N, C-alpha and C positions, 0 to 999 in steps of 0.2 A: 626425535621421531625417526625410528629406524624400522618400525613394523607398522603395517596397515591393520589397525584394529578398530572395530566399532566400539564407541564408548557413549555412555549416556550422560557424561558430565564433562565439565571443562576444568582443566588443571592449569591455573595461571602460573604455577611454579614449574611447569614442565620445561625441559631443556629446549633450546631453539633447534630448528631443523638444520641438520648438517648435510650438505651435499656429499654424495659418495665420492671418494677420492678419485676413482676412475673418471667420473664425469668432470670433476674439477680440473683434472690434468688435461682432458680433451680440449676444454675451452681455453685453458691457460696456454696450451701449445699452439693455438691459432688454427685448430682443425676446422673451425667453422668456415674459414676462408678457402679451404681446400675442397669443400663440397661442390660437386657439379650439379647445378640445378637444371631441371628440364625446361623451365621458363622463368622469366622475370616475375610473373604472377605468383608462381609457387614460391620463389625466393622471398617475395614480399610478405608471405604468410609467416615465415620463420625468422627473417632478419629484419630488424627495424633500424632506421638510420639514427634515431635517438630514442631513448627509453621514454615511455609515457610518463607524464608528470603525475605523481600520486597525489590524491587529495586526502587530506586528513579529516578525522572526525571533528565536526563542529566548524569547519571552514565554510564561509558563505559561498553559495553557488553563484556563478555568473549567469543569472537568468534575468529576463526583463521584469519578472514579477518581484525581484528582490528590491530592497530599499523602502523608502517611505510610501511610495505609491502602492507597492505590493501589500504592505501592512494595512493601509487604509482600505484597499479593495477587499482584502480578506475579512476585515471587520465589518464592512458594509454588507458583504455577501452573507456573512453569518447572521447579522441582525435581520436582513431581509428574509433569509431562509427561515429563521426562527419565527418571524411574524406570520409568514405564509403557513407554517406548520401549525401555529396556534389558531389561525383562522380556520384551517381545515378541521382541526379537532373540534372547535366550537360548532361549525356547521354540522359535523357528524353527530355530536351530542344533541343538537337541536332537532335533527332529523329523526333520531331514535326516539327522543321524548315525544315528538309530535305523533309518530306512528303509534307509540304506546298509549298516548292519551286518546287518539281516535279509536283504537281497538277497545279500550276500556269504556268509552262512551257508547259504542255499539252494543257491547255486552250488557251494560247497565240499562239501555233503552229496551233491549229484548227481554230482560228480567222484569222490568216494571210493567210492560204491556201484558205479559203472561200471568202476572200475579194480581190482576184486578179482580176484586171480589164479585163484581156484577157485570 
């Protein structure tokens, strides 16, 4: 990758990024130690004491929710949420059908009263 170009696709066979020679020489010659920083806070933004540990794809995260308890909690939450959703759908259908039935009964009663022959 030597040019910055917008692309709409990913090329898995593309060559790896190569750091420009001038930049590589600067780092290799220890020029980073020669920089005069305005403060320790600014220096901490650019220089790290140790590189961050990269995490790979598919590695388990170190979170409290991981492990057996996290899986059980996720399953229980999914089941509970599904039951609540099913209940709300049933209540909604019952409410719509009830209103539809009441409105049909009122229309039917109005027609029978006005159609009396005597």
